[in-house]
Each structure stands twice: as C-alpha cells, then as structure tokens.
C-alpha positions as CSV (number, residue, x, y, z in Angstrom):
1,A,-247.3,90.0,-9.0
2,Y,-244.6,87.3,-8.9
3,G,-242.5,86.0,-6.1
4,V,-239.0,84.6,-6.7
5,L,-237.3,82.1,-4.4
6,G,-233.4,81.7,-5.3
7,V,-232.5,84.7,-7.2
8,G,-229.5,83.2,-9.2
9,A,-228.8,83.6,-13.0
10,I,-232.1,82.0,-14.0
11,G,-234.1,84.2,-11.4
12,A,-232.3,87.2,-12.5
13,A,-233.2,86.6,-16.1
14,I,-236.8,86.1,-15.4
15,V,-237.0,89.3,-13.4
16,T,-235.0,91.2,-16.1
17,G,-237.5,90.0,-18.9
18,L,-240.5,91.0,-16.9
19,C,-239.1,94.4,-16.1
20,E,-236.6,95.8,-18.3
21,N,-237.9,98.5,-20.9
22,V,-241.5,97.4,-20.1
23,D,-244.3,100.2,-19.8
24,D,-246.2,98.4,-17.1
25,P,-244.0,95.8,-15.3
26,P,-245.4,93.6,-12.7
27,R,-244.6,93.7,-8.9
28,V,-241.8,91.2,-8.2
29,L,-240.9,90.1,-4.7
30,L,-237.4,88.5,-4.3
31,S,-236.1,86.2,-1.6
32,P,-233.0,87.6,0.3
33,R,-231.0,84.8,-0.8
34,N,-228.0,85.9,-3.1
35,A,-228.4,89.4,-1.4
36,E,-226.1,91.1,-4.0
37,I,-228.0,90.0,-7.0
38,A,-231.5,90.6,-5.4
39,A,-230.4,94.1,-4.2
40,G,-229.2,94.9,-7.6
41,L,-232.3,93.9,-9.3
42,A,-234.3,95.9,-6.9
43,Q,-232.2,99.0,-7.5
44,R,-232.4,98.7,-11.3
45,F,-236.3,98.1,-11.3
46,A,-238.9,100.1,-9.4
47,S,-241.4,97.3,-9.4
48,V,-239.0,94.9,-7.8
49,E,-238.3,94.6,-4.0
50,V,-236.4,92.3,-1.7
51,A,-238.6,90.4,1.0
52,E,-237.5,90.0,4.6
53,D,-237.5,86.3,4.2
54,N,-238.6,83.3,1.9
55,Q,-242.0,83.2,3.8
56,A,-242.7,86.8,3.1
57,V,-242.3,86.1,-0.6
58,V,-244.8,83.1,-0.5
59,D,-247.2,85.2,1.6
60,G,-246.9,88.4,-0.6
61,T,-247.5,87.1,-4.1
62,P,-250.1,84.7,-5.6
63,V,-247.4,83.0,-8.1
64,V,-244.2,81.9,-6.6
65,I,-241.4,80.9,-9.0
66,V,-238.9,78.4,-7.5
67,C,-235.3,78.8,-8.8
68,V,-233.3,77.4,-5.9
69,R,-230.8,74.5,-6.6
70,P,-232.5,70.9,-6.8
71,Q,-230.0,69.9,-3.9
72,V,-231.5,72.3,-1.4
73,A,-235.1,72.1,-2.5
74,Q,-236.2,70.0,0.5
75,A,-234.5,72.2,3.0
76,V,-235.8,75.5,1.5
77,L,-239.3,74.5,0.8
78,A,-240.2,72.3,3.6
79,E,-239.7,75.2,6.1
80,L,-242.3,77.4,4.3
81,R,-246.2,77.4,4.6
82,F,-247.9,77.5,1.3
83,P,-251.4,78.7,1.1
84,A,-253.7,76.4,-0.7
85,D,-254.4,79.0,-3.5
86,R,-250.8,79.6,-4.3
87,V,-249.5,78.8,-7.8
88,V,-245.9,77.3,-7.7
89,I,-243.7,77.3,-10.7
90,S,-240.5,75.4,-10.6
91,A,-237.5,75.9,-12.5
92,M,-235.7,73.1,-10.8
93,A,-234.3,70.1,-12.8
94,G,-235.0,66.7,-11.5
95,V,-237.7,67.6,-9.0
96,P,-240.9,66.0,-10.2
97,V,-244.3,67.3,-9.9
98,T,-245.4,64.8,-7.3
99,A,-242.4,65.8,-5.0
100,L,-243.2,69.4,-5.5
101,Q,-246.9,69.1,-4.4
102,R,-245.7,67.3,-1.3
103,L,-243.3,70.0,-0.3
104,V,-245.8,72.8,-1.0
105,A,-249.1,71.4,0.0
106,P,-251.9,72.4,0.7
107,A,-251.0,74.2,-2.8
108,T,-251.8,72.0,-5.7
109,D,-251.5,74.2,-8.7
110,V,-247.8,73.3,-9.6
111,A,-245.9,73.3,-12.7
112,R,-242.5,72.9,-14.1
113,V,-240.5,75.0,-16.5
114,I,-237.3,75.1,-18.2
115,P,-236.3,78.8,-18.6
116,L,-233.2,79.7,-20.7
117,P,-231.1,82.8,-20.1
118,S,-232.7,84.3,-23.3
119,V,-236.0,85.0,-21.2
120,A,-234.1,88.2,-20.1
121,R,-234.4,89.4,-23.7
122,R,-238.0,88.0,-24.0
123,E,-236.8,85.6,-26.6
124,G,-237.0,82.4,-24.7
125,I,-238.8,79.2,-25.5
126,T,-239.9,77.7,-22.2
127,P,-241.4,74.2,-21.8
128,V,-244.2,73.9,-19.3
129,H,-245.3,70.6,-17.5
130,P,-248.1,70.0,-17.0
131,P,-250.0,72.7,-19.0
132,N,-250.6,75.5,-16.5
133,A,-252.4,78.8,-17.2
134,A,-250.2,80.9,-14.9
135,A,-246.9,79.5,-16.1
136,T,-248.0,79.9,-19.8
137,A,-249.1,83.5,-19.1
138,L,-245.8,84.2,-17.4
139,F,-243.4,82.8,-20.1
140,D,-245.7,84.0,-23.0
141,R,-244.5,87.5,-21.6
142,L,-240.8,86.3,-22.0
143,G,-240.9,84.8,-25.4
144,E,-243.2,81.7,-26.1
145,T,-244.1,78.4,-24.2
146,V,-244.4,74.9,-25.3
147,E,-247.0,73.1,-23.2
148,L,-246.2,69.4,-22.5
149,A,-248.7,67.0,-20.9
150,D,-246.1,64.2,-21.3
151,V,-243.4,64.2,-18.5
152,K,-241.0,62.2,-20.7
153,A,-241.0,64.9,-23.3
154,F,-240.5,67.6,-20.7
155,E,-237.5,65.7,-19.2
156,A,-236.0,65.3,-22.8
157,F,-236.0,69.0,-23.1
158,S,-234.7,69.3,-19.7
159,A,-231.8,66.8,-20.6
160,S,-230.9,68.9,-23.7
161,T,-230.0,71.8,-21.5
162,A,-227.1,69.8,-20.0
163,T,-225.2,70.7,-23.2
164,I,-224.8,74.2,-22.4
165,A,-221.5,74.1,-20.5
166,A,-220.1,71.7,-23.0
167,H,-221.1,74.3,-25.8
168,F,-219.0,76.9,-24.0
169,T,-216.0,74.7,-23.5
170,Y,-216.1,73.9,-27.2
171,L,-216.0,77.7,-28.0
172,N,-213.2,78.0,-25.4
173,T,-211.2,75.2,-26.9
174,I,-211.5,77.1,-30.3
175,A,-210.6,80.5,-28.9
176,A,-207.7,78.8,-26.9
177,W,-206.4,77.2,-30.0
178,L,-206.3,80.8,-31.6
179,E,-204.2,82.1,-28.5
180,S,-201.8,79.4,-29.1
181,Q,-201.3,80.7,-32.6
182,E,-200.3,84.0,-31.1
183,I,-203.6,85.7,-31.2
184,P,-204.3,87.9,-28.2
185,A,-207.0,86.2,-25.9
186,P,-209.6,89.1,-26.1
187,A,-209.4,89.1,-29.8
188,A,-209.7,85.3,-29.9
189,T,-212.7,85.4,-27.7
190,R,-214.5,88.1,-29.4
191,Y,-214.1,86.5,-32.9
192,V,-215.1,83.1,-31.9
193,A,-218.2,84.7,-30.1
194,S,-219.0,86.6,-33.2
195,M,-218.6,83.5,-35.5
196,F,-221.1,81.6,-33.5
197,A,-223.6,84.4,-32.4
198,G,-225.9,84.4,-35.5
199,L,-225.5,80.9,-36.8
200,A,-228.8,79.5,-35.5
201,E,-230.7,82.4,-36.8
202,P,-232.0,80.8,-39.9
203,T,-233.6,77.9,-37.9
204,R,-236.1,80.4,-36.6
205,S,-238.0,79.9,-39.9
206,G,-237.9,76.2,-39.3
207,E,-234.8,75.3,-41.2
208,R,-233.1,72.1,-39.9
209,F,-229.7,72.1,-38.4
210,E,-228.6,69.3,-40.6
211,H,-229.4,71.3,-43.7
212,L,-227.3,74.1,-42.4
213,A,-224.5,71.8,-41.9
214,R,-224.7,70.6,-45.4
215,E,-224.7,74.3,-46.8
216,H,-221.5,75.1,-44.7
217,A,-219.7,71.7,-45.3
218,T,-218.7,72.6,-49.1
219,Q,-217.3,69.6,-50.9
220,G,-213.5,69.5,-50.4
221,G,-213.4,72.5,-48.1
222,I,-212.0,73.1,-44.7
223,N,-215.6,72.7,-42.9
224,E,-216.0,69.2,-44.5
225,Q,-212.6,68.4,-43.5
226,F,-213.0,69.3,-39.8
227,L,-216.5,67.7,-39.5
228,K,-215.2,64.5,-40.9
229,Q,-212.4,64.5,-38.3
230,L,-215.0,64.8,-35.6
231,E,-217.3,62.1,-37.2
232,Q,-214.5,59.8,-37.6
233,R,-213.6,59.8,-33.9
234,G,-217.3,59.4,-32.9
235,T,-217.7,62.7,-31.3
236,F,-221.3,62.9,-32.2
237,D,-222.1,59.6,-31.0
238,H,-220.6,60.6,-27.5
239,V,-223.0,63.6,-27.6
240,S,-226.2,61.4,-28.0
241,L,-224.9,58.9,-25.4
242,G,-224.2,61.6,-23.0
243,L,-227.7,63.2,-23.5
244,Q,-229.2,59.7,-22.9
245,R,-227.2,59.2,-19.7
246,V,-228.4,62.5,-18.5
247,L,-232.1,61.7,-19.4
248,D,-231.8,58.3,-17.6
249,R,-230.7,60.4,-14.4
250,L,-233.5,62.7,-14.6
251,N,-236.0,59.7,-15.1
252,T,-234.8,57.9,-11.8
253,T,-234.9,61.1,-9.5
C-alpha cells in the first residue's frame, strides 16, 4: 500500500500509473488536499481512497510518497508524526535528504525521486537518491529507475527538469507564429504537437540527440538555416547557462 501527500499533477500521475489498466493494483491512500483531484482518482480506481487527513495517510500506509510543494514542506511535514518504520519517498525538488530526515524523524528510511508525467503511462525513467529498495520497487512499476548514490548527479537530473516549461513555450511560439499566418489556432496546436510528439523515439535505442540534429539539418536546407539562426544568437549557450544557474540554486538549498 502507498500513501500520497499532496495530490497534484505528479501525485495523480503516480496513482494513475499504479492503478490504470492493472490487474492487481495496490491500495493507495490519498491526502484530502486538492480535494477535487483526489476525489476524481478515488472515483476512477477502486483501490484508491481519500483519507480523513494527512496523519491518516501516514498512519495507514507503510510507504508515504510526499508530493507537496517544497515551499510548504516544513509546514505540512512538521505537524505529522511518522513512525520509525515508515519509508518516506520525496518528489519535492530542492529539499535534501538531511532536511527530510529531520522533518520525518524518527523515520530514517528516506529517498528522493524525480518522477516525470510519463509515469502515468508506466514509461517514466525516475532517478532515485540514495538507492532505496522501496522507491526502486515503486518506480520500476512505473517504467524504470536510475539509482544514484551521488547527490550531485541527482541534482543535475533535477535541474534538467527545469526546461519543461521552456519547451512548451517554444512549441507555443511556433504555434503562435502559424496562427499569425492565418492558420486556425486548433490546427496550429495539433500540427506542432504532432510534429514533435515522436521525435525523441529513436533515442530509446541509445542514439544521441546530436546525431539526430545532423540527420535533420540537411546541408542548404531550411532546418540548417533555422538552426544556424539560433546558434548565431547564442540560444543554446543560454540554455546551458540557465541550467547551471538552476543547479547552483538547488545546491545552495
């Protein structure tokens, strides 16, 4: 059985991956925060129920997944009593293991994870730090795991997820440009989504992104022209710089 504190987008994705189209889904106990999402999940899946409060989640499950916002971690966790035998798995960015252990003491079996929305389809690749049997067992059910003993490597993975909003903004910029060319908005959005949806699929076999870029940047072609335009303006240097600044922030929390 699993308990989930904080049922936002990632919490809902974890529950969906555990329970949707599964022959023997685990029992899942949800915190009542984000009541509408929690109630919807409980309605969809027979093995899911909403607890009376957060303490009931901790008391009722051996493994507790913490998905609350990092800004409220202190307020939410400090008011709870964690038994010593609880496993606590945190999906909160920027909250180190030492801080978690203080907040959930006397529980000591603590791990951090970086779940992506794709865990809902059981296609996620989830970093786990430090290596933890319960966390690995959970996220292997939702795709696969990468166990990391080195906190620096874990934080680098975490920093990379800061690019998701920028990615969608990039897609939105392309769609908005199509709209400016008198393409209806729904058609523009669908077209851009379709164009990018499967582009990373070849990398599942280990092919590097730089090889794919070369394959698509035909000499003298329009992809090469557009790529050079961005390179000449240092766009990708700013990507690296932005990631480093995010990592610096994570390493100082």
